[in-house]
N, C-alpha and C positions, 0 to 999 in steps of 0.2 A: 468256527465254522460248524454249522449244525449237521448232524448225521442224517443223510438222505434216507436212511432206512425207516425213519418215522415221519418223514415229510410227505404230505399228500397234496398234489396239485388239484385245485378245485375250480369249478366254473360256476357262474359266468365271470366271477372276479378272478383276475390273474393274481395268484398268491398261493401261499402254502400254509398248512395248518401245522403249527410248531408247539411243542410242549415248553412250558416255562414253570419255574418254581415260584412259590409265593413271595420269596424274598428278592426276586429278580424282576418284578413287574415295573420297577422304576416309579413307584407311587409318589415318592417324595422328590423325584427329579423332574416332574412335569412343571411347566410354568407357562404363563401367558399373560396377556393384558386384558383387564376387564373393559367393557364398553358401556360405561355408565352414561346416562343422559338425563336431561331434565324433561318434565312432562306435566300434564295436568292431572289433578286428583279429582275424581268425580264426587259429587255431593253425597255425603253419607257413606263414603267408601270404607269398607271394613274387609281387609284381606284375610282369607282363611285358606288353608291348604286345599280344601275341597273346591274352592272357587278358582283354582288354577286352570287357565284355559288350555294348557298344553295337552296334546293328545298322546296317549300311550296305548299300545296294543292290549288285547284282553289278557288278563292274569298278570300283567306287569304293574309294578308300583315303584314309586320313587322314595328314597330314604336319604337322610342326612346323617353322616357320621358325626360323633361328638366333636371331632376336630374341624368339621365344616365341609368335608368332602361329600358331594352329591353322588349317589350311586343308584342303580336300578336293579330290581329283583323280580324274577318270574316265579310264580307258584304254579306247579303242575307236576305231571309225572316225572319230568326232569327239571329240577330246580336250577335256575340260572341267576348269576349275579354278574354285573359289569359296571365299569365306570365310564363306558362310552356314553356320550351325551345323546340320549335317545329322543330329546325334544327337537333334534335336528333331523329332518327326513332322510338325508342321504346316509349319514352314519347309522341311523336306525335300520334302514333297509339292508345295508351291508351286514350289520350284526345279525339280523334275523335270518338272513340267508346262511351265514356261517353256522348259526345254531341249528338250523334245519339240516344241514349237511352233516354236522356232528351226530345228530340223532340218527341219521341214515347209516353212518358208520357203526354206531352202537347196535343197530338192528342187524347189519351185515355180520358183525362179529358175534352176535348173539350174547352181548354183555348184559346181564340182568341189572335192572335199576331198582332202587328202593327209595323210600321217602327220605332216607338219610343221605342220599347222594346229591351233590351239588356241583354244578359246572361253573367255572370262572372263565370268561372270555374277554379279551381285549384286542383292539385293532392296532396294528403297527404297519402303517402304509397300506399295502395290499394284502399283507399277511394277517393271520389270526393266531394269537397266542392263547393257550388254554391250559387248564389243569382241572382235575376233579378232587373233591374231598368227600370223605365218608364220615358223617357226624357220629355214627355209632362206634366205630373202632378208632376214630380220631386219627386219620391218616390222609395222605395225599397220594394220588395215583394218576396214571396217564393211559392213553389208549393202546400204546405199543411199548415195547422194550426201549428204555432210554439209558444212556450212560450218565452216571452220576457227575463225572467231571464236566460234562457239557451243560449240566444244569446248575453248576456251582455248588454241588453237594460235596463236602469233604470226604476223604477216605474213611472207611469204617472197618470194624473188626469182625462183625458178624451180622446176620439178619436182624437180631434183636437190637444191635447197636444202631443199624440203619433206621430201624423203626422209631428210635428216639428222635432222630433228626426229622423224619417224616411227620412225627407228631408235633415237633416244633413248627414246621411249615403249616400244619393244620391250624395251630393256634394263631399263627400270624394271619391266616385267612379270616378266622373268626374275629380277631381284633379289628381288621379292616372292614368287615361286613357284619356288624353286630346289631344293627337296628331292626332287621326284619326277622330275627329269630323269636317269633312270638311265644314259642314254648319255653324259651329261656334255657338256662343251663341246669343240669341236675344238681340239686343241693349237695349231693355226696361229693361231687367234684370240688365244690367250694370248701367243704369240710376237710377233704383230703389236702387241699392247698393250705388251709389253716394249720393242720398238723405238721406239714412240711416246714412252714415258716416258724412254727413254735419250736420244733427240733433244731432248726438252723440257728435260732436265737440262743438257745442253750449251748449249742456247739460253739458259737462265737464267744460266749462268755467263758466257757471252760477250756477253750483251746486257742492257741496262738497260730495254729496252722490249719484252721478250718477251710474246707474246700468250697464253702458256700460263698457266693459272690456278693451278698449284701451283709453289712455289719449289723450288730445287735440293735443299734438305734433305728436303722432303716427297717429291720424285721419287725420291730415293735410298731412302727407306723403302719406297715402293710397289714399287720394283724388287725389293727383297728379298721382299716379299709375293707378287709375281707369280712369282718363281722357285719359291717353295713351291707356288703354285697350279698351276704347270706340271707338278709331280710328282704332283698329285692332281686331275686334271681332271674326275673323276666325283664328287668329294665335294661335297655340297650347300653346305657352308660356304664352300668355295673358289669355287664357282660364284657365290655371292652377292657375294663380293669382286670377282671379275672383272666381273660384270654392273654393279656400282655404278661401277667405274672406267670401263667402256666408256660408261656413261650420261653420265658427266662429260665424257668426250672428245667424244662426239657433241654435247653441249650447247655445249661450247667451239667446236666447228667450226661449229655453226649460228650462234653469235653473231659469229664472225669471218668469216662468209660463205666458208667453206672451199670452194675449187674453183669459186667464182662469178666472174663477169666483174670485179666489184669486190670485193676481199677486204681484210681488215684485216691488214697485214703488221707493224705495230708497235702496242703498247698505246695510244700516245697519238695514233693516227691516226683522224680522223673519217671515217666512210664513210656516216653518216646525216646528212642536211642539218639543221643546227640554226642558225637565223638568229642573228646576234650581237644582244646586248641593250645597246646603249650607254645609259648613264644618268648623270645628274648625281650620283646617289647614290654611285657608285664614286669619282668625282673628289672629292666633298666628304668622303667617308670617308677617302680617301687623305690629304687635307690634315689632317683632324682626328686621324688616327692616325699621322702622320709616315710614311706609306706602308706601315705594317705590314699594313693590311687588303689591300693589293695583293698581298702575298706569300701571304696565306692564300687569297685569291680564285684566284690562279694555281694553287695546289696543289690546291684543291678541284675546279677545272675539269679539272685533269690527272688526278685520281683518278676522276672521273665522266664520262669520255669516252664519248659515245653511251650514257649511262646504264648503263655496265658498271663493276663494282668488282672490283679485284684485292686479295686479302687481303695480298699481299706489298707493296702500296703503302699500304693503309689503316692497318695496324697501326703501321708506323714513323711515319706522319704523326701519329697520335693520341699515340704515345709522345713525339714531339717537342713537341706542343702541351701535354701534361701537364707536361713538364719546364719549358717556358717559363712556364706559369702558376704553377708552384710557385716558380720562381726569382723571378718578379715579386712574388708575395705576400711572400716573405722580404725582398726589397729594400724593398718598400713599408713593412713593419713597421719596418725599420731606419731608413728615412727619416723615419717618424713620430716616432721617438725623438729626432731632432734638434730637434723642436719644443719639447722640454723647456727648451732654452737660451733660448727666447723668453720664458719666464716671468720671466727675470732681466734681459732686455735690452730696450732701446727698439726697437719694431718696429711694423709696421702690423697692427692686429688683424684687419682685413678680409682681408688677404693670408694671415695665419696661419690664419684659419678656412677660407679657400678651399683652401689647400694641404692642410690636415688632412682636409677633406671629400673632396677628390679622391683622396688617398692611401688613405683608408679605403674609398672606393668601389672603388679598384683592388684592394685586398686582398680585399674581399668578392666582387667579380666573379671574381677568380682562383680563390677557394675554391669558389664555386658551379659554375664551369665544370669545375674538376677533379673535383668530386663527380659532376657529370653525366656526364662522359666516362671515368671510371675503368673502368667495365664494358666500354667499347668498345676498350680496349687489346688485348684478346685476342679480339675479336669475329670471327666468321666472315665470309666475303664476303657471304653471304646477309643476315646481320644488319646489316652495314655498308650494303648496298644499301637495305634497308628504311628505315634511318635517313636516309640521304642523299636518298632519294626523298621522304621525309616533310618534310624541311626545304628541299628545292629548290623554288624559285619559278619558275613559267613566265614571269612578268613581269620579275623582278629577278635571276633566276639565283641565285648564291650571294653576291650583293653584301651583303645585310643580315647573313647569317651570318658572312661574313668580317669585317665591322665588329664583330660581337659577339665573335668570337674575339680580335680585336686590342684590345678595350676595356680589359682589365687593364693592358697595357703603355702604351696611350695615356693612360689616366687617371693612371698613375704619372708619365709624362713631363710632363703638364700640371701635376700637383701639384708635381713637382720644379722646374718653371719658376716657379711661384708662390712656392716656397720661395726660389729664387735672387733673384727680384724683391724679396722681403722682406729679403734680405741687403743688397741695394743700398740699400733704404730705411734699414736699420740703419746702413750705412756713412755715408749722408748725414747722419743725425742725430748721428753721433759725429765725423765728419771733414769734413763739408761736402758740398754737392751736386756741386762740381767733381770731387772725388775719386771720388764715387760714379759720375758719368758716365764718368770715365776707366776705372774698373774695369769698368763695363758695356760700354764700347766694346771693351776688350781681351777680355772674355769672349765677346762676339759674334763677334769675329774668330776666336777659338779654336774656337768652335762651328761656324762656317762651314768652317774648315779641316778639322775632324774629319769633318764631313758630306761634304766633297769627297773626303777620303781613304777614307772608308767606303763611297762609292758603288760600285756593282757594277763599273764600269769607269772607269779614270782615263786621260785622253788626254794624251800629251805628245809632243814632237817631238825628233828627234835625227838629224843628218846628212841632212836633206832627206827623212826618212822619218817618217811619223806612226805611233806605236805605241799600241795599246790594251792596257793591262795589267790583267788580271783579278786583283785582289789577294786577294779572298776567295771565289773560286768553287770550291766543293767541295774546298777545301784545296790547290788546284793553281794554278799560274801559267800562263796561256796568252797568246800574243801574236798579234795580227793586224796585219800590216804593210800599209799602203796608201799609195800615192804621193800627195804633196801637189801639187796643181796650182798 
């Protein structure tokens, strides 16, 4: 519900003047059906934009966005842009009336105008939605005091923090209305953007926890585009490119609290308080999945720090998950084939059925997870965010999801243990229980030894110094020496 403090009833049209933010205009949500038809082509017909028969009021002109959207702009004391179809008389009359009344409000409030001020208006039924932008200070503003939550603007720390978001909205406006800015963009803004992406590329190369949202390969591509944009600062297509990148930079700065008292200096740094969620579910899941769920839980929490998602982290994670699920499904099938020998040997039917069911469940869960997440392997950060936000639980965090991710491997291991237990039963039936117990004891010792060696860190002592040797950490060996008391 809109705040009535900034709604003004206008006549002769029944409606209200309501503020809107540039990201809430529903630009990409509009749809309709074209009304194409056949017709005759006059002899020697050559269409030019100047030959267009449609009528527009004085100082108004039509423009086409690089994406194909038609919009209209007015050049005058108060510059105006709109996507209302002004070639239709009724919408045009309604729009012009709203613009006239907004100008009256400006005069009543004695709000000074400059050449850098531009008004955006759109019709919504009988209402009129609007905002102003200032091209000099690169911000968005309204006629009266507005509440940020009613405009869809996130919470902020300080006026300078809010200014970052208002600048993001400004660049969103420029991106959508870029073809009528005949003066173009100042070259210094393009040069500044080049420096930002240059630093970001070096930061991505030298740090694994860079807060910049694009990886080094993408930064390199954008630097080439910006070099071309610097050579054509007045071209509307290049203005659109620069505005979109500036909008992304401002968005990233707002999310990292750029220039604030507390700012995010690394991607995995929490700056928004989020209380821990200790739960028995995580401990139980860790036992049932042989600690596999703990690995997935740690990675999901690392990817979703403060509810931010980086494409450079999400895509490799999904690729790794898909590879694990595919390998598990193949191994599960091969392990199932071993059950063919039980048809000709004495074994426990109950254990054979149990291991078959567990391995089949492992195969099916791996296939289903792979099918579900195939499309996320090349997902954008926005798509990844929407997915993680949907599966994230305020009560359990990602504990249940981590358990689900580790289910194929856990079911396979439990099925494998049932298969091994059946082998012991088979040994006992052929060679006696003592032999089976001896083999089982030896197997248990081997299993514990492998588990010990495969643990993340193995502790041993040498020469009065205790060493922690990381055997399988990122393919490298690290040592931390500490004195033994």
